[in-house]
C-alpha positions in Angstrom: 5.1 16.8 -69.9 6.2 13.3 -69.1 3.5 11.0 -70.3 3.0 7.5 -69.0 1.3 4.5 -70.6 -1.9 3.3 -69.0 -4.1 0.4 -69.9 -7.6 0.0 -68.4 -9.1 -3.4 -67.8 -11.3 -5.0 -70.5 -14.8 -5.5 -69.0 -16.1 -9.0 -69.7 -19.9 -9.1 -70.6 -20.5 -12.1 -68.3 -18.7 -10.8 -65.3 -18.8 -7.1 -65.2 -21.1 -4.2 -66.0 -18.5 -1.5 -66.4 -18.4 1.4 -68.9 -15.1 1.8 -70.8 -12.8 4.4 -69.6 -12.6 7.4 -72.0 -9.3 8.8 -73.0 -8.7 11.9 -70.9 -8.6 15.4 -72.3 -5.2 17.0 -72.3 -6.5 20.6 -72.0 -5.7 20.6 -68.3 -2.0 20.4 -67.2 -3.1 18.1 -64.4 -4.5 15.5 -66.8 -2.4 12.5 -67.8 -1.5 11.4 -71.3 -4.3 10.0 -73.6 -4.9 6.4 -72.6 -5.8 3.3 -74.4 -9.2 2.0 -73.2 -8.5 -1.6 -73.7 -5.8 -3.5 -71.9 -4.3 -6.5 -73.7 -1.0 -6.4 -71.7 -2.4 -9.2 -69.5 -0.1 -8.1 -66.7 -1.8 -8.3 -63.3 -5.2 -8.5 -64.8 -7.8 -11.2 -64.3 -8.5 -13.5 -67.3 -11.7 -13.3 -69.3 -14.5 -15.8 -68.7 -13.6 -17.9 -71.7 -9.9 -17.9 -70.8 -10.9 -19.1 -67.3 -13.1 -21.8 -68.8 -10.3 -23.0 -71.2 -7.7 -23.1 -68.4 -10.1 -25.0 -66.1 -10.9 -27.6 -68.8 -7.1 -28.1 -69.3 -6.5 -28.5 -65.5 -9.6 -30.7 -65.1 -8.1 -33.0 -67.8 -5.0 -33.4 -65.5 -7.3 -34.4 -62.6 -9.0 -36.9 -64.9 -5.6 -38.6 -65.5 -4.9 -38.6 -61.8 -8.2 -40.0 -60.8 -8.1 -42.6 -63.6 -4.8 -43.7 -62.1 -6.4 -44.0 -58.7 -9.3 -46.0 -60.1 -11.7 -43.0 -60.0 -12.7 -40.4 -62.6 -12.7 -36.7 -63.1 -13.7 -33.3 -61.8 -15.9 -31.0 -63.8 -14.5 -27.8 -65.3 -16.4 -24.6 -64.6 -17.2 -21.6 -66.8 -17.5 -19.2 -63.9 -19.9 -16.3 -64.5 -21.3 -13.8 -62.2 -23.8 -12.1 -64.3 -25.5 -8.7 -63.8 -29.3 -8.5 -64.0 -30.8 -7.3 -67.2 -32.7 -4.0 -67.2 -36.4 -4.2 -66.5 -38.5 -4.6 -69.6 -42.2 -4.5 -70.5 -42.2 -8.3 -70.5 -41.4 -8.3 -66.8 -44.8 -6.9 -65.8 -46.7 -8.8 -63.1 -48.2 -12.0 -64.5 -52.0 -12.2 -64.4 -53.8 -15.1 -62.7 -54.9 -16.2 -66.1 -51.3 -16.4 -67.4 -50.2 -18.3 -64.4 -53.1 -20.7 -64.8 -52.3 -21.2 -68.5 -48.7 -22.2 -67.7 -50.0 -24.7 -65.1 -52.5 -26.1 -67.5 -50.0 -26.4 -70.4 -47.1 -27.9 -68.5 -48.8 -29.5 -65.5 -46.3 -27.6 -63.3 -47.1 -24.5 -61.2 -44.0 -22.6 -62.3 -45.2 -19.3 -60.9 -45.6 -20.7 -57.4 -42.2 -22.4 -57.6 -40.6 -19.1 -58.6 -42.4 -17.2 -55.8 -41.3 -19.7 -53.2 -37.7 -19.1 -54.2 -38.1 -15.3 -54.2 -37.8 -15.2 -58.0 -39.8 -13.2 -60.5 -41.3 -15.0 -63.5 -42.1 -13.7 -67.0 -43.2 -15.3 -70.2 -40.8 -14.1 -72.9 -42.1 -16.3 -75.7 -45.6 -17.8 -75.4 -46.0 -21.4 -76.6 -49.0 -22.8 -78.4 -47.9 -26.4 -77.7 -47.2 -25.9 -74.0 -43.5 -26.7 -74.4 -41.1 -24.3 -72.7 -37.5 -23.6 -72.0 -37.4 -22.3 -68.4 -34.3 -20.1 -68.0 -33.3 -19.9 -64.3 -31.2 -16.8 -64.1 -28.3 -16.9 -61.6 -25.4 -15.0 -60.1 -22.3 -17.2 -59.8 -18.7 -17.1 -59.0 -15.8 -15.5 -60.7 -12.2 -15.4 -59.5 -12.6 -12.1 -57.6 -15.9 -12.8 -55.9 -14.5 -15.1 -53.3 -12.7 -12.1 -51.7 -15.7 -9.7 -52.1 -18.2 -10.4 -49.3 -21.1 -8.6 -50.9 -20.9 -10.4 -54.2 -20.0 -13.7 -52.5 -23.1 -13.6 -50.2 -25.3 -12.7 -53.1 -24.0 -15.6 -55.1 -24.6 -18.0 -52.2 -28.1 -16.7 -51.6 -29.0 -17.0 -55.3 -27.6 -20.5 -55.6 -29.7 -21.6 -52.6 -32.7 -20.3 -54.5 -31.7 -22.0 -57.7 -31.4 -25.3 -55.8 -34.9 -24.8 -54.4 -36.3 -24.2 -57.9 -34.5 -27.3 -59.2 -35.7 -29.5 -56.4 -39.3 -28.4 -56.9 -38.9 -29.1 -60.6 -37.4 -32.5 -59.7 -40.6 -33.4 -57.8 -42.5 -32.8 -61.0 -40.3 -35.2 -63.0 -37.7 -32.8 -64.4 -34.4 -34.6 -63.8 -32.1 -33.0 -66.4 -30.7 -29.5 -66.5 -28.8 -27.7 -69.3 -26.1 -25.6 -67.8 -23.5 -23.1 -69.0 -19.9 -24.1 -68.2 -20.6 -27.6 -69.4 -19.2 -28.1 -72.9 -21.0 -30.6 -75.1 -17.9 -31.9 -76.9 -16.2 -32.4 -73.4 -19.3 -34.2 -72.1 -17.3 -37.4 -71.6 -15.2 -35.7 -68.9 -18.4 -34.5 -67.1 -19.9 -38.0 -67.3 -16.7 -39.4 -65.8 -17.0 -36.9 -63.0 -20.5 -38.0 -62.4 -19.4 -41.6 -62.3 -16.7 -40.7 -59.8 -19.2 -39.1 -57.4 -21.6 -42.0 -57.9 -18.8 -44.4 -56.9 -18.1 -42.3 -53.8 -21.8 -42.2 -52.9 -22.0 -46.0 -53.4 -18.9 -46.6 -51.2 -20.3 -44.3 -48.5 -23.6 -46.2 -48.4 -21.8 -49.4 -47.5 -19.8 -48.0 -44.6 -20.9 -49.7 -41.5 -22.1 -48.0 -38.4 -20.6 -50.7 -36.1 -17.6 -48.6 -35.2 -19.2 -45.2 -35.2 -17.6 -42.8 -37.5 -14.0 -44.0 -37.7 -14.6 -45.9 -40.9 -16.1 -42.9 -42.6 -13.2 -40.7 -41.6 -10.7 -43.3 -42.9 -12.6 -43.3 -46.3 -12.6 -39.5 -46.5 -8.8 -39.4 -45.9 -8.2 -42.1 -48.6 -10.2 -40.1 -51.1 -8.7 -36.7 -50.5 -5.1 -37.4 -49.6 -3.9 -37.1 -53.2 -5.3 -33.7 -53.7 -2.7 -31.7 -51.9 -2.2 -29.0 -54.5 -3.1 -25.6 -53.1 -5.4 -24.4 -56.0 -9.1 -23.6 -56.3 -10.0 -26.7 -58.4 -8.6 -29.1 -55.8 -10.3 -27.1 -53.1 -13.6 -27.5 -54.9 -13.0 -31.3 -55.4 -12.1 -31.9 -51.8 -14.9 -29.7 -50.5 -17.4 -31.7 -52.6 -16.1 -35.1 -51.4 -16.2 -33.8 -47.8 -19.8 -32.6 -48.4 -20.8 -36.1 -49.6 -19.1 -37.6 -46.5 -20.9 -35.2 -44.3 -24.3 -36.3 -45.8 -23.4 -39.9 -45.0 -22.3 -38.9 -41.4 -25.7 -37.4 -40.8 -27.4 -40.6 -42.2 -25.3 -42.8 -39.9 -26.2 -40.6 -36.9 -29.9 -40.9 -37.7 -29.5 -44.7 -38.0 -27.8 -44.9 -34.6 -30.5 -42.8 -33.0 -33.2 -45.2 -34.4 -31.5 -48.0 -32.5 -31.7 -46.2 -29.2 -30.0 -43.6 -27.2 -26.6 -42.6 -28.7 -23.8 -42.7 -26.1 -22.1 -39.4 -25.3 -18.7 -40.6 -26.7 -20.4 -41.4 -30.0 -22.1 -38.0 -30.0 -18.7 -36.4 -29.4 -17.2 -38.5 -32.2 -20.0 -37.4 -34.5 -19.3 -33.7 -33.9 -15.6 -34.2 -34.4 -16.3 -36.1 -37.7 -18.5 -33.2 -39.0 -15.8 -30.7 -38.3 -13.2 -32.9 -40.1 -15.5 -32.7 -43.2 -15.4 -28.9 -43.4 -14.5 -27.2 -46.7 -10.8 -26.7 -47.3 -8.4 -24.2 -48.6 -9.8 -21.0 -50.1 -13.4 -22.2 -49.3 -12.7 -23.1 -45.7 -14.2 -19.9 -44.2 -17.5 -20.4 -46.0 -18.5 -23.3 -43.9 -21.7 -25.1 -45.1 -22.2 -22.3 -47.6 -19.1 -23.4 -49.6 -21.0 -26.0 -51.5 -23.5 -23.4 -52.7 -20.7 -21.0 -53.7 -19.5 -23.8 -55.9 -23.0 -23.9 -57.4 -26.4 -25.4 -57.1 -26.1 -27.3 -60.4 -22.9 -28.9 -59.3 -24.3 -29.7 -55.9 -27.3 -31.5 -57.2 -25.3 -33.3 -60.0 -22.7 -34.5 -57.5 -25.5 -35.7 -55.1 -26.9 -37.8 -58.0 -30.2 -35.8 -58.1 -29.8 -34.1 -61.5 -28.2 -35.1 -64.8 -26.4 -32.2 -66.4 -26.3 -31.5 -70.1 -24.0 -29.1 -71.8 -25.2 -25.7 -73.0 -22.0 -24.7 -74.7 -19.6 -26.0 -77.4 -15.9 -25.6 -77.7 -16.3 -24.1 -81.2 -18.6 -21.5 -79.9 -16.4 -20.5 -77.0 -13.2 -20.6 -79.0 -14.6 -18.2 -81.6 -14.3 -15.4 -79.1 -10.5 -15.9 -78.8 -9.7 -14.7 -82.3 -10.7 -11.2 -81.1 -7.9 -11.3 -78.5 -5.4 -11.3 -81.3 -7.0 -8.2 -82.8 -6.9 -6.5 -79.3 -3.2 -7.5 -79.1 -2.5 -5.8 -82.5 -4.1 -2.6 -81.2 -2.0 -2.7 -78.1 1.2 -3.1 -80.1 0.2 -0.1 -82.3 -0.3 1.9 -79.1 3.0 0.9 -77.6 4.7 1.8 -80.9 3.6 5.4 -80.5 6.1 5.8 -77.7 5.9 7.7 -74.4 4.0 10.7 -75.8 1.3 9.3 -78.1 -0.6 11.9 -80.1 -4.2 12.2 -78.9 -5.7 11.8 -82.3 -4.0 8.4 -82.9 -4.9 7.2 -79.4 -8.5 8.2 -80.2 -8.4 6.2 -83.4 -7.0 3.1 -81.6 -9.7 3.4 -79.0 -12.3 3.5 -81.7 -10.9 0.3 -83.2 -10.7 -1.3 -79.8 -14.4 -0.5 -79.1 -15.4 -2.1 -82.4 -13.4 -5.2 -81.6 -15.0 -5.4 -78.2 -18.5 -5.1 -79.6 -17.8 -8.0 -82.0 -16.3 -10.0 -79.2 -19.3 -9.4 -76.9 -21.6 -10.5 -79.8 -19.8 -13.8 -79.9 -19.6 -14.3 -76.2 -23.2 -13.5 -75.5 -25.5 -13.8 -78.5 -23.8 -16.7 -80.1 -23.6 -18.6 -76.8 -27.3 -18.0 -76.3 -28.0 -19.3 -79.8 -25.9 -22.4 -79.0 -27.8 -23.1 -75.7 -31.2 -22.8 -77.4 -30.0 -25.0 -80.3 -28.7 -27.7 -78.0 -31.9 -27.8 -76.1 -34.1 -28.0 -79.2 -32.0 -30.7 -80.8 -32.2 -32.7 -77.6 -36.0 -32.3 -77.5 -36.2 -33.4 -81.1 -34.3 -36.6 -80.4 -36.4 -37.4 -77.4 -39.6 -39.4 -78.4 -41.4 -38.2 -75.3 -39.8 -34.8 -74.2 -41.0 -33.2 -71.0 -43.0 -30.1 -71.3 -40.2 -28.1 -69.7 -36.5 -28.0 -70.5 -34.6 -26.5 -67.6 -31.7 -24.1 -68.4 -29.5 -22.5 -65.7 -27.7 -19.6 -67.2 -26.3 -16.3 -66.0 -28.5 -13.3 -65.4 -27.0 -11.3 -68.3 -28.3 -13.7 -70.9 -31.6 -12.8 -72.5 -32.8 -15.6 -74.7 -36.0 -14.2 -76.1 -34.7 -13.4 -79.6 -32.7 -16.6 -79.7 -35.8 -18.7 -79.1 -37.9 -16.7 -81.6 -35.1 -17.2 -84.2 -34.9 -20.9 -83.5 -38.7 -21.2 -83.9 -38.6 -19.4 -87.3 -35.7 -21.5 -88.5 -37.2 -24.9 -87.5 -40.9 -24.4 -87.7 -41.2 -25.5 -84.1 -43.0 -23.7 -81.4 -41.2 -23.7 -78.1 -41.8 -21.0 -75.5 -39.5 -19.3 -73.1 -40.2 -18.6 -69.4 -37.5 -16.6 -67.5 -37.1 -16.7 -63.8 -34.9 -14.1 -62.1 -34.1 -13.3 -58.5 -36.1 -10.4 -57.0 -32.9 -9.2 -55.2 
């Protein structure tokens, strides 16, 4: 029987919830040759989450250089994750009125009501005697393939709108900082430069006069976006965000004009034309006003100057997972060396090795990243002479931080609690 090579895609723990393909039984003549479960050929396969993050950081650095030349700054790199919800646990039982009241008494914030208003469930994973908590806001968010998947894309947008609602309610209670995955602490200077760029844009927009309607605003938008002509997703995000800020200013100008009296029809027409010119661009064009939510609630509120973003990841922690790619590659080479008709027993052994490597890789990508996020939050709180009762963490739904917080408490002698908010849908 002619036997062909086949590699199945490597599921990434942050983006997929797919069981590995099992090598097929050769007892039936219709079955194909034994297959290697793990694909490290990298041909026509999407990159892993950490590969995406590393590539985006590299490309963001190029945009930093461009914006610096233009007298501006940078665009933030993403670590895109669309995470699957964790299985229901005992800790997710309905909170009692007494438990909700206790959190309100301890923190001064009605977290339960905020979660409910956003259609999120709330659970207390780690109680706190001191009333200090990490509030993990679970989210679904983008990966390269979700833009072309309407069901996943719509779920991401809906969730990000809810995340924004939670963050804005927290902001009303004095929480102005959020820790976020995808933001790498040792690359923080780039993210701060990005924030400064958008701050400059917001400041420029605030000084645009309403004397000539919206022409000055359109001219400014053209001047800010004309250099980003590359047809790639990062440029699309950047231009879409600049357009979003310009649209906010257009709405403000329109309100200012209405306060001064009736707005002439030609100005109203110009206003509508201006809004259309500030639509999302490129791959995000068809999403309309939802494009800014597809990019992400944390990014939106940071770019609008409402929230400061702190990193919840480190390069060292992320790069640790890449060493396992080399081990996968070695398994792949051994499989290819077996030729066109690989013995089933040897393929089975290679699959066993591949599963062990993947298990170790997932440990690094999930558990170690969760440890890092909790560690960065606790260190930040220790440095703050008057830390808020709540530290806000926006992290993918697949991340469960209970054991990480408990471990951090044992190691430091501190007593910080964990509240987890997750979408009901």
